[in-house]
C-alpha positions, 0 to 999 in steps of 0.5 A: 384332494388329500387330507393328512391328519397328525398329532395323535398320541398318548396323554394322561387324563386331564391333559391336552393334545392338538391334532392337525389336518393338512389339506391339499389338492383343491380350493377349500374356501367354500368347504367345511372341514370336519373331525370325527372319531371312531372306537372299535365296534362303534360307528364313527361319530361326529366331533365338530366342524368348521366352515372354511369361510368365516370360521363358524364352528359346530360341536358335538355335545360331548366335546363342547367346552373342551375341544376347539376347532380352528383353521389356518387358511395360509397353511390350508390346515385345520386344528382340533385342540383337545383339552381336559381329555377323558379316557372315553375320548380314546379313539382314532380321529379322522378329518374330512372335507365337505366340498362346497357343492356337496351334502356329505363329507367327500374326502377323509384323512387316514386317522390318528390315534388318541389314547387317554390313560388314567 
């Protein structure tokens, strides 16, 4: 399984970015795709996830209403649309997949840097 995250960059506070996570190497129809983020000196934190089948989502409180996760089944790609970005959203963002039979996230992408400036 390979996950390729992209779309990070530099954005002014209040702006938007869309991250992508292209997945390959398995069948993901029964999996859950997650987004996490990490800043230096802090533990990786959960941002949100989406169930590949059905598209139901879960979000961390600090992003609810600002971030949206979606997926394109035909492209095997998951998106993280980030709006109303704040400086505290600055982090390396990672995508990960929890396969159908797993209780944890099994595979991780390489991370993409998001920097929000004022």
